[in-house]
C-alpha positions in Angstrom: -36.5 18.4 -38.8 -37.9 14.8 -38.2 -35.3 12.2 -38.4 -32.6 14.3 -38.6 -29.5 14.2 -36.2 -28.9 16.8 -33.7 -25.8 19.2 -34.5 -25.7 20.3 -31.1 -22.2 20.2 -29.3 -21.7 18.3 -26.1 -18.6 18.4 -24.2 -17.5 15.2 -21.8 -15.4 15.2 -19.0 -13.4 12.3 -17.2 -15.6 10.8 -14.5 -14.9 12.5 -10.9 -12.0 11.0 -9.1 -10.7 9.5 -12.3 -7.6 10.8 -14.1 -6.5 11.7 -18.0 -2.9 11.0 -18.8 -1.6 13.3 -21.3 2.0 12.3 -22.6 3.7 14.4 -20.0 1.5 12.8 -17.3 2.0 9.4 -18.7 5.7 9.8 -18.5 5.5 10.8 -14.9 3.5 7.8 -14.4 5.8 5.3 -16.2 8.8 6.7 -14.4 7.4 6.0 -11.1 6.2 2.7 -12.2 9.7 1.9 -13.7 11.4 2.6 -10.1 9.1 0.4 -8.4 9.5 -2.3 -10.9 13.3 -2.3 -10.8 13.5 -1.8 -6.9 11.4 -5.1 -6.9 13.8 -7.0 -9.3 16.6 -5.7 -7.5 15.4 -7.2 -4.0 14.5 -10.7 -5.8 10.8 -10.3 -6.2 8.8 -11.5 -9.1 6.0 -9.7 -10.9 2.3 -11.1 -10.8 -0.9 -9.7 -12.3 -4.8 -10.8 -11.7 -8.0 -9.8 -12.8 -9.3 -6.3 -12.8 -12.6 -7.3 -11.1 -13.0 -10.3 -9.0 -16.1 -12.1 -7.1 -17.5 -9.7 -4.6 -17.4 -12.7 -2.3 -13.7 -12.6 -2.4 -13.5 -9.1 -1.0 -16.4 -9.6 1.7 -14.6 -12.7 2.9 -11.3 -10.8 3.5 -12.8 -7.2 4.7 -16.2 -7.9 6.2 -19.9 -6.9 4.5 -19.1 -3.3 5.1 -16.6 -3.0 2.2 -19.6 -3.4 -0.3 -20.4 0.4 -0.1 -16.8 1.1 -1.1 -16.9 -0.9 -4.3 -17.8 -0.1 -7.9 -19.7 -3.2 -8.4 -19.8 -5.3 -11.7 -22.5 -7.3 -13.5 -23.0 -8.2 -17.1 -25.4 -6.7 -19.1 -26.0 -9.7 -21.2 -26.8 -12.2 -18.2 -30.4 -12.2 -17.4 -29.8 -13.7 -14.0 -27.4 -10.9 -13.1 -29.7 -8.2 -14.1 -32.4 -9.6 -12.2 -30.7 -9.7 -9.2 -29.7 -6.0 -9.2 -33.2 -5.1 -10.0 -34.1 -6.9 -6.8 -31.9 -4.7 -5.0 -29.4 -7.2 -4.5 -25.5 -6.7 -4.9 -23.5 -7.6 -8.2 -21.9 -10.6 -8.4 -18.2 -9.1 -9.1 -16.4 -5.6 -8.2 -13.5 -3.7 -9.6 -10.6 -4.6 -7.3 -10.2 -2.1 -4.6 -7.0 -3.5 -3.5 -4.7 -6.8 -4.4 -4.3 -8.7 -1.4 -7.3 -10.8 -1.9 -6.4 -11.9 -5.3 -2.8 -12.7 -4.0 -4.3 -14.9 -1.4 -6.6 -16.7 -3.9 -3.5 -17.4 -6.3 -1.3 -18.5 -3.3 -4.0 -20.7 -1.9 -4.6 -22.3 -5.6 -1.0 -23.4 -6.0 0.8 -23.3 -2.7 2.1 -27.0 -2.8 4.1 -26.0 -6.4 5.1 -22.5 -5.6 8.9 -22.0 -4.7 9.5 -20.9 -1.1 9.8 -18.2 0.0 7.4 -16.4 -2.3 8.3 -13.0 -3.3 5.7 -11.3 -5.5 5.0 -7.8 -6.7 2.5 -6.2 -8.7 1.5 -2.7 -10.0 -2.1 -2.7 -10.9 -5.0 -0.2 -11.3 -7.6 0.0 -8.1 -10.8 1.1 -7.8 -12.6 2.8 -4.6 -16.2 4.0 -4.7 -15.2 6.9 -2.2 -15.5 10.8 -2.2 -12.4 12.1 -4.2 -10.2 14.5 -2.3 -6.8 15.5 -2.5 -4.6 12.5 -2.5 -7.4 10.2 -2.7 -9.1 9.3 -6.1 -11.5 6.7 -7.1 -8.8 5.0 -9.4 -5.4 4.9 -8.4 -2.1 2.8 -9.2 -0.4 0.8 -6.5 2.7 -0.8 -5.8 2.2 -4.1 -3.7 5.0 -6.2 -2.5 4.4 -9.3 -0.4 7.0 -11.7 1.2 5.3 -15.3 2.2 6.7 -18.1 3.8 10.1 -16.7 4.7 11.7 -19.1 7.4 12.6 -16.0 9.8 9.4 -13.5 10.2 11.9 -11.0 11.9 14.3 -10.9 8.7 11.3 -11.1 6.3 9.5 -8.0 8.1 13.0 -5.8 7.6 13.3 -6.9 4.1 10.1 -5.7 3.2 10.5 -2.4 4.8 13.8 -2.2 3.1 12.4 -2.5 -0.2 10.0 0.2 0.3 13.0 2.4 1.7 15.0 1.4 -1.6 12.3 3.0 -3.9 11.9 6.1 -1.5 15.7 6.5 -2.1 15.5 6.1 -5.6 12.8 8.9 -6.3 15.4 11.1 -4.0 13.5 11.4 -0.8 15.3 11.2 2.6 14.5 10.0 6.1 13.8 13.9 6.5 11.0 13.9 4.2 9.5 10.5 5.2 9.3 8.3 8.3 8.4 4.5 8.8 6.3 4.2 12.0 6.5 0.6 13.4 4.3 -1.1 15.8 3.3 -4.8 16.6 -0.5 -5.3 16.4 -0.4 -8.7 18.5 1.7 -7.1 21.2 -0.7 -4.2 21.3 -3.8 -6.2 21.7 -2.0 -8.2 24.5 -1.1 -5.1 26.3 -4.5 -3.6 26.4 -5.8 -7.0 27.8 -2.8 -6.7 30.5 -4.0 -3.1 31.1 -7.2 -4.2 32.2 -9.4 -3.2 29.2 -12.4 -5.6 28.6 -11.9 -7.8 25.4 -15.2 -6.6 23.7 -13.7 -2.9 23.9 -10.1 -3.8 22.6 -11.1 -3.4 18.8 -12.9 -0.3 19.4 -9.9 1.1 21.3 -7.4 0.1 18.8 -9.4 2.0 16.3 -9.6 5.2 18.6 -5.6 4.8 18.7 -5.3 4.5 14.8 -7.1 7.8 14.3 -5.8 9.5 17.4 -3.4 11.8 15.5 -6.8 13.3 13.7 -8.3 14.0 16.8 -7.9 16.9 19.2 -7.0 16.0 22.5 -10.3 16.7 24.3 -12.1 14.6 21.9 -9.5 11.8 22.2 -9.7 11.9 25.8 -13.3 11.8 26.0 -13.4 8.9 23.8 -10.6 6.8 25.5 -12.4 7.6 29.0 -15.6 6.1 27.7 -13.9 3.0 26.3 -11.6 2.7 29.6 -13.0 4.1 32.6 -10.3 2.9 34.9 -7.7 5.8 35.3 -4.7 3.7 35.8 -5.5 1.7 32.6 -5.7 5.0 30.6 -2.6 6.2 32.1 -0.9 2.8 30.7 -2.6 3.2 27.6 -1.4 7.2 27.2 2.2 6.2 27.9 2.2 4.2 24.7 1.5 7.0 22.6 3.7 9.4 20.7 7.2 7.2 21.6 9.7 7.8 18.8 12.5 5.4 19.3 15.2 3.5 17.2 18.4 5.4 17.2 19.3 4.7 20.7 19.1 1.2 22.3 18.0 2.5 25.7 15.0 4.7 24.2 13.8 1.5 22.2 13.9 -0.6 25.3 12.0 2.2 27.1 9.2 2.3 24.1 8.8 -1.2 24.0 8.7 -2.0 27.8 5.0 -1.7 28.0 4.2 -4.4 25.2 7.5 -6.6 26.0 6.1 -8.4 29.1 2.8 -9.1 27.3 4.0 -12.1 25.0 2.8 -15.5 26.2 6.2 -17.0 25.0 8.1 -14.0 26.6 10.1 -13.4 23.7 8.5 -10.1 22.6 11.5 -7.9 23.7 14.1 -10.3 21.9 12.0 -10.2 18.9 11.7 -6.2 18.8 15.4 -6.1 19.6 16.2 -8.4 16.5 14.1 -6.5 14.5 15.6 -3.1 15.3 19.1 -4.8 14.7 17.8 -5.8 11.6 16.8 -2.5 10.3 20.0 -1.0 11.4 22.2 -3.4 9.6 20.3 -2.9 6.4 21.1 1.0 6.9 17.7 2.2 7.3 17.4 2.8 11.0 17.2 6.3 10.8 14.1 5.9 8.7 12.1 4.2 11.2 10.1 5.3 14.3 8.7 3.0 17.1 5.2 3.9 17.3 3.3 1.1 19.3 0.3 3.2 19.7 -0.3 5.3 16.8 0.1 2.4 14.3 -2.8 -0.1 14.1 -4.2 -0.6 11.0 -6.7 -3.2 9.9 -7.7 -5.3 13.3 -8.9 -8.6 11.6 -6.3 -8.7 9.1 -2.9 -7.7 10.5 -1.4 -10.3 13.0 2.1 -8.9 14.0 4.4 -6.0 12.8 2.6 -3.4 11.3 4.1 0.1 9.6 2.9 3.2 7.7 5.6 5.2 5.8 4.2 9.0 6.2 5.3 12.0 4.8 5.6 15.7 6.8 4.4 14.0 9.9 0.7 13.1 8.6 0.4 12.1 5.0 0.4 8.3 4.7 2.3 7.4 1.5 2.1 3.7 1.9 1.3 1.1 4.7 1.6 -2.7 5.5 2.3 -5.5 8.1 2.2 -9.0 8.6 -0.7 -11.1 8.0 0.1 -14.5 8.7 -3.5 -16.2 8.9 -5.1 -14.7 5.5 -3.5 -17.5 3.2 -5.2 -20.4 5.3 -8.5 -18.5 5.5 -8.5 -18.5 1.6 -8.3 -22.3 1.6 -4.6 -22.6 1.4 -1.9 -23.8 4.0 -0.9 -22.0 7.2 1.5 -19.5 5.6 3.5 -16.6 7.3 3.2 -13.5 5.1 4.1 -9.9 5.2 3.5 -6.9 2.7 2.6 -3.3 2.0 1.1 -1.1 -0.8 2.1 2.2 -2.0 -0.3 4.5 -4.1 1.0 6.8 -6.9 -1.6 9.7 -5.9 0.2 10.6 -2.7 3.4 9.8 -3.9 3.4 11.8 -7.1 2.1 15.1 -5.3 4.9 14.6 -2.6 7.7 14.1 -5.5 6.5 17.4 -7.1 6.3 19.5 -4.0 9.9 18.2 -2.9 10.9 19.2 -6.7 12.0 15.7 -7.4 9.8 15.4 -10.7 11.8 18.0 -13.0 11.2 17.2 -16.7 14.6 15.9 -17.4 14.1 13.0 -14.8 10.8 11.6 -16.0 11.5 12.4 -19.6 14.9 10.7 -19.6 14.0 7.4 -21.2 12.0 9.1 -23.7 14.6 11.5 -25.1 15.6 10.8 -28.6 19.2 9.0 -29.2 19.6 11.1 -32.5 18.0 13.4 -34.9 18.6 12.6 -38.5 18.7 15.4 -41.1 18.9 15.0 -44.8 20.7 18.3 -45.8 17.8 19.1 -48.5 19.0 17.2 -51.4 16.8 14.8 -53.2 19.0 11.8 -53.1 19.5 12.6 -49.2 15.8 12.9 -48.8 15.3 9.4 -50.4 17.6 7.6 -48.0 16.7 9.3 -44.9 13.6 7.0 -44.4 15.9 3.9 -44.8 18.6 5.1 -42.4 16.1 6.0 -39.8 14.5 2.7 -40.1 17.8 0.8 -39.7 18.6 3.0 -36.6 15.2 2.1 -34.9 15.7 -1.8 -35.7 19.2 -1.4 -33.9 17.2 -0.2 -30.9 17.8 3.7 -31.3 
């Protein structure tokens, strides 16, 4: 019939890679968020937040133009100039945040002179990535970001940041048997590659290869390594760096860092590594940490020193971070040492479920009622019940 509304039913689903949170799901989410927030506060960090979307240039400045393909771009349907820009095949002026670090750098650079030092900030925002969804990786996710900037002792600062992450993992019930913090130093590793005779224009590709070596079969890795490093002696030195786990024994620690310790221009890399090891052990987290100088590389242009990854069951990345001493300056702020990490809720949530660390009594604890109020059935009690319940609620029950 002309002009009549269709009565056909249509079903809708959440976009691929996004999640619906029913009450029980939301309780788990708030439980994880609550642990993150309380641990941050216990360690003296203050909470911040920023915009859900930022200028696209903010993200390309930090990560390069290649990141554009990973972003959900944003433009206004009411801005003719923005619409025309999209019609002409250009990028949108804004993007949903894929990470928080560029926003943090912008915020610090804007008020660096007024902020008390050291700067200890955390945030728990949602992030968005335009990528293929898979187990442990979604298009929208919640992430805990912890950052320590302008600390006078970088070794202590690095250890403190890792200690925050371990405190949260412990609070969730995880142990060093469940996860490991794998640690390296990107600057020393770059220096080592140069000393081994690797050409400067090959170092970045080599570090990317080392970063993904655990995901490659042996022959594929050796083929790629030979292509990048033709000299057999240099390849032998590089292979000596891979898969060295050490921290519990002082001797094994020294054996593991020896290939990179001689490469620092100041000659102080070995001392700094020893001091770092001591800081971790003194904080009671030494058994969580393993030196992996050839297997942990992370962002090549972004990280400048200590880098680490928190890995479950030897392969699943729960969190990652490191030192990024030049980023604030690149955003127009002063030169400022900085270290931080990000921990997403997707892999962590799966891990806690698998380990049996999310029983209902855990995540529902805060939502349990303090009391049930029953009238007994007579009319007077029925009349008084709403007032009594209201008084209890106003009293905080």
